[in-house]
Residue, then its C-alpha position, 0 to 999 in steps of 0.5 A: m196518634t202514633l205520629v207523635v211518637a216519632l216527632p221528637i226525633l223528626l223535629p230536631l232533624c228537620t230543624g237542622v236541615v232548615c238551618l243548614l238552608g239558612w247557612g250564614q244567617v245567624g238571626l234566622q237560625r236562632s229564631i228557627s232554633v228557638i221555635s223548634g225548641v219550644a215546639n219540641l217541648l210542646v210535642a214532648v208534653a203532649l206525648l207525655w199526656y197521651v202516654r199518661t191517658d192512653g198507655i204505652l204507644v207503639s209506632m211501627m216505622g214503615n209498617w214492618p214488623p219487628p225484627f225487620g223494622i223499627a218499633l218506636v215505643a213510648d212508655l211513661l219513663s221514656t216520655i218523662m225522659v224526653v220531656l226532661s231532654a226537651i227542657m234541657g235542650l231549650t235551656v242550653l239553647l237560650y243560655s248559649f245566646g249569651s255565651m256563644d261568640r259570633e264566629r262559632e255561630q256562623w260556622g254551623y252551631y245551630p244546625l248541629 
């Protein structure tokens, strides 16, 4: 269950890499970005649910104890902020479909 703490970071990172592999295919990048945005929102809501039911979640990256390793901590306030940022990210992505011109989309808009 501690993997869900890292998923809001890993999912957009992996989406950017996959969109870079589809360079120049705007339709493919659009669909991958929308799928990732919805998945990121679902992961954020699941993380909020886990924190609400189980309490604070902690994940040690690489199993190194602090201060040598990175500890990702999810509490109620941080998960609410993650949900809000996932909602805003998906909303901005959907709005950009109508407002972004084709030339800018072809030069790496979705991977960024």
